[in-house]
C-alpha positions as CSV (number, residue, x, y, z in Angstrom):
1,M,-4.8,-18.0,-15.9
2,I,-4.0,-16.8,-12.4
3,M,-4.6,-20.0,-10.4
4,D,-1.6,-21.9,-11.4
5,L,0.5,-19.0,-9.4
6,K,1.0,-19.8,-5.9
7,F,2.7,-17.9,-3.1
8,P,6.0,-19.9,-1.7
9,P,5.9,-21.1,1.5
10,H,8.1,-18.4,3.3
11,I,5.2,-15.8,2.5
12,N,2.7,-15.8,5.3
13,F,2.0,-12.2,5.5
14,L,2.3,-10.1,2.6
15,C,1.9,-5.9,2.8
16,V,0.9,-3.7,-0.2
17,E,2.0,-0.3,0.3
18,G,2.1,3.3,-1.7
19,V,0.7,6.7,-1.7
20,L,-3.1,7.0,-1.6
21,G,-4.7,6.3,-4.9
22,V,-2.2,4.1,-6.4
23,G,-4.3,1.0,-6.1
24,K,-3.2,-0.7,-3.2
25,T,-6.6,-1.9,-1.6
26,S,-7.7,-2.9,-5.4
27,L,-4.6,-5.3,-5.3
28,C,-5.7,-6.8,-2.1
29,D,-8.9,-7.5,-2.8
30,L,-8.1,-9.0,-6.5
31,L,-5.5,-11.1,-4.4
32,G,-8.3,-12.1,-2.0
33,R,-10.7,-13.0,-5.0
34,Q,-8.1,-15.0,-7.1
35,L,-5.7,-16.5,-4.9
36,G,-8.0,-17.0,-2.0
37,T,-5.7,-15.2,0.5
38,R,-7.2,-13.5,4.1
39,L,-7.1,-9.7,4.0
40,I,-7.1,-6.8,6.2
41,R,-8.4,-3.4,4.8
42,E,-7.2,-0.2,6.3
43,D,-10.4,1.3,8.3
44,V,-10.2,4.9,6.1
45,E,-14.0,5.2,6.4
46,G,-14.2,4.9,10.2
47,N,-11.7,7.9,11.0
48,P,-14.0,10.4,12.4
49,F,-11.6,13.0,11.7
50,L,-10.4,12.6,8.0
51,S,-12.6,15.2,6.5
52,K,-11.8,17.6,9.1
53,F,-8.4,16.8,8.1
54,Y,-8.8,17.6,4.5
55,A,-10.6,20.4,5.4
56,D,-7.9,22.0,7.6
57,R,-4.7,19.6,7.7
58,R,-3.1,21.7,10.4
59,A,-6.1,21.8,12.3
60,A,-6.8,18.3,12.5
61,A,-3.7,16.5,11.9
62,F,-2.4,15.1,15.6
63,Q,-6.0,13.6,15.8
64,T,-6.1,12.0,12.6
65,Q,-2.4,11.0,12.8
66,L,-3.4,9.1,16.3
67,W,-6.8,7.6,15.4
68,F,-5.0,5.7,12.0
69,L,-1.8,4.7,14.5
70,L,-4.3,3.0,17.2
71,S,-6.5,1.3,14.6
72,R,-3.6,0.0,12.7
73,H,-2.3,-1.6,15.8
74,R,-5.4,-2.9,17.0
75,Q,-5.9,-4.6,13.4
76,L,-2.5,-5.8,12.8
77,T,-2.2,-7.1,16.3
78,Q,-5.6,-8.8,16.5
79,V,-6.3,-10.1,13.2
80,V,-2.6,-11.4,11.8
81,A,-2.4,-13.2,15.5
82,Q,-5.2,-15.2,14.8
83,Q,-4.4,-18.7,13.2
84,D,-6.5,-19.4,9.9
85,L,-6.9,-22.6,9.1
86,F,-8.5,-21.5,5.6
87,H,-6.2,-19.1,4.1
88,S,-2.2,-19.7,4.6
89,V,-1.4,-15.8,3.3
90,T,-2.8,-12.5,5.0
91,V,-2.4,-9.7,3.0
92,S,-2.8,-6.0,4.2
93,D,-3.4,-3.0,2.0
94,Y,-0.8,-0.9,4.4
95,M,2.2,-1.8,6.8
96,F,2.4,-0.4,10.3
97,A,5.3,1.3,9.5
98,K,3.6,3.4,6.9
99,D,1.9,5.5,9.9
100,R,5.4,7.5,10.4
101,I,5.8,8.5,6.9
102,F,2.2,10.7,7.3
103,A,3.3,11.6,10.7
104,S,6.6,13.2,9.1
105,I,4.3,15.0,7.0
106,N,1.5,16.6,8.8
107,L,2.7,16.8,12.4
108,Q,4.9,19.9,14.1
109,D,7.6,19.2,15.9
110,D,5.9,18.8,19.8
111,E,3.2,16.7,18.2
112,L,5.6,14.3,16.4
113,A,7.7,13.8,19.6
114,L,4.7,13.1,21.2
115,Y,3.3,10.5,18.5
116,S,6.8,8.9,18.0
117,S,7.1,7.6,21.5
118,I,3.4,6.1,21.4
119,A,4.4,4.5,18.1
120,Q,7.2,3.5,19.2
121,T,5.9,1.7,22.2
122,L,3.1,0.2,19.9
123,E,5.4,-1.2,17.0
124,T,7.2,-3.7,19.3
125,S,4.0,-5.7,19.1
126,V,3.2,-6.3,15.4
127,P,4.2,-8.7,13.5
128,A,7.0,-7.8,10.6
129,P,5.6,-8.7,6.7
130,D,7.6,-11.6,4.7
131,L,7.3,-9.3,2.1
132,V,6.4,-5.6,1.0
133,V,5.1,-4.6,-2.1
134,Y,5.4,-0.6,-2.6
135,L,3.2,0.3,-6.0
136,Q,5.0,3.4,-7.1
137,A,3.2,6.1,-9.3
138,S,3.8,9.6,-10.8
139,T,2.0,12.1,-8.3
140,G,0.3,12.9,-12.2
141,T,-0.9,9.1,-12.3
142,L,-2.3,9.3,-8.3
143,L,-4.1,12.4,-9.0
144,R,-6.2,10.9,-11.9
145,R,-6.7,7.7,-9.9
146,I,-8.0,9.6,-6.8
147,E,-10.3,11.6,-8.9
148,K,-11.5,8.6,-10.6
149,R,-12.4,7.0,-7.4
150,G,-14.3,9.9,-6.3
151,R,-14.5,9.8,-2.5
152,P,-16.0,12.8,-1.4
153,Y,-13.6,14.1,1.0
154,E,-10.9,13.8,-1.5
155,N,-12.6,16.2,-4.0
156,G,-10.1,19.1,-4.6
157,M,-6.9,17.0,-3.5
158,D,-4.3,19.4,-3.1
159,E,-1.5,18.3,-5.6
160,G,1.7,19.8,-3.4
161,Y,0.4,17.7,-0.7
162,I,0.2,14.2,-2.8
163,S,3.7,15.3,-4.1
164,D,4.8,15.9,-1.2
165,L,3.6,12.6,-0.1
166,N,4.9,10.6,-3.2
167,E,8.5,12.1,-2.3
168,A,8.0,10.9,1.4
169,Y,7.1,7.3,0.4
170,N,9.8,7.4,-2.2
171,H,12.4,8.3,0.4
172,F,11.3,5.9,3.1
173,F,11.4,2.7,0.9
174,F,14.7,3.9,-0.9
175,H,16.0,3.4,2.6
176,Y,13.7,0.3,3.5
177,T,15.4,-2.8,5.0
178,A,13.3,-4.2,7.5
179,S,11.9,-7.0,5.0
180,P,12.2,-8.2,1.7
181,L,10.7,-5.1,-0.7
182,L,9.4,-5.4,-4.0
183,V,8.5,-2.2,-5.8
184,I,6.4,-1.7,-8.7
185,N,6.2,1.0,-11.2
186,T,2.9,1.4,-11.7
187,N,2.2,4.3,-14.5
188,E,2.2,1.8,-17.5
189,L,-0.4,-1.2,-15.4
190,D,-4.2,-1.3,-15.0
191,F,-3.9,-4.7,-13.1
192,V,-7.8,-3.8,-12.1
193,D,-9.5,-4.2,-15.7
194,D,-6.3,-6.2,-17.7
195,A,-5.6,-9.4,-16.6
196,R,-2.7,-9.6,-18.1
197,D,-1.3,-6.9,-15.9
198,F,-3.0,-8.5,-13.1
199,R,-0.5,-11.6,-14.1
200,E,2.4,-9.9,-14.5
201,V,2.0,-8.1,-11.2
202,I,1.6,-11.6,-9.4
203,E,4.2,-13.4,-11.1
204,Q,6.7,-10.3,-9.8
205,I,5.4,-11.1,-6.0
206,V,5.4,-15.1,-5.8
207,T,9.2,-14.9,-7.6
208,A,10.6,-11.9,-5.4
209,K,13.7,-12.9,-4.2
210,P,15.5,-11.5,-0.7
211,G,16.4,-7.8,-0.6
212,I,15.2,-5.5,-2.6
213,N,13.3,-6.7,-6.0
214,I,12.4,-3.8,-8.8
215,Y,9.9,-4.4,-11.5
216,N,9.6,-1.6,-14.2
217,P,7.0,-2.8,-17.1
218,L,6.6,-2.3,-20.6
219,S,4.9,0.7,-22.0
220,Q,1.1,-0.2,-22.9
221,K,2.5,1.0,-26.6
222,D,5.1,-2.0,-26.3
223,K,3.4,-4.1,-25.0
224,T,0.4,-4.1,-27.6
225,A,3.1,-4.6,-30.4
226,I,4.3,-7.5,-28.7
227,Y,0.8,-8.9,-28.3
228,D,-0.2,-8.1,-32.0
229,Q,2.9,-9.8,-33.0
230,G,1.6,-12.8,-31.2
231,G,3.2,-12.6,-28.0
232,N,1.7,-13.6,-24.4
């Protein structure tokens, strides 16, 4: 049962982060359905440069990145700032700072300098999250999940790009101190189709402490052994 789990009073704005394909939006949708949170979903499909970016990353990188930066800023300043009398917790499937991770990988030095000056100006008006959940996975796991969801513009995703992005995410969150952080290793989790895994994730979120929290779940083999022995 999930409904017995509640967010603590100090969590009003939660951000879920991770490399594309890790399950950010799926987790946010589940939180909305099961716990009644208000959702902010990144407008990925609306970016007119994204398919061009995956076809030729160098040629379309700056346009793609700038569109995402402005879109994320607009969403977070407009939606989070609105008072919601029916939902006490807002959950976003991205955090504003994540944009810098992609920019650092995809932009040339002169483009990055211009981008950074714009981002620095915009981020002062973006509310800080009360908790960031970083869903972590191996590059192999990410590639399998990307293939499974079947987005046309992600066909034939470059393994090297996902590996570089995964490394950049890990580096970013290894040094992240701006808000409480919960790192969840999702290689052995299927919180979309397994209610027990979903409950594990929610329990970790609602009990997260200030500072850095790290959760490495049991392997599926070990879980099966516990369940077979009558555990719960």
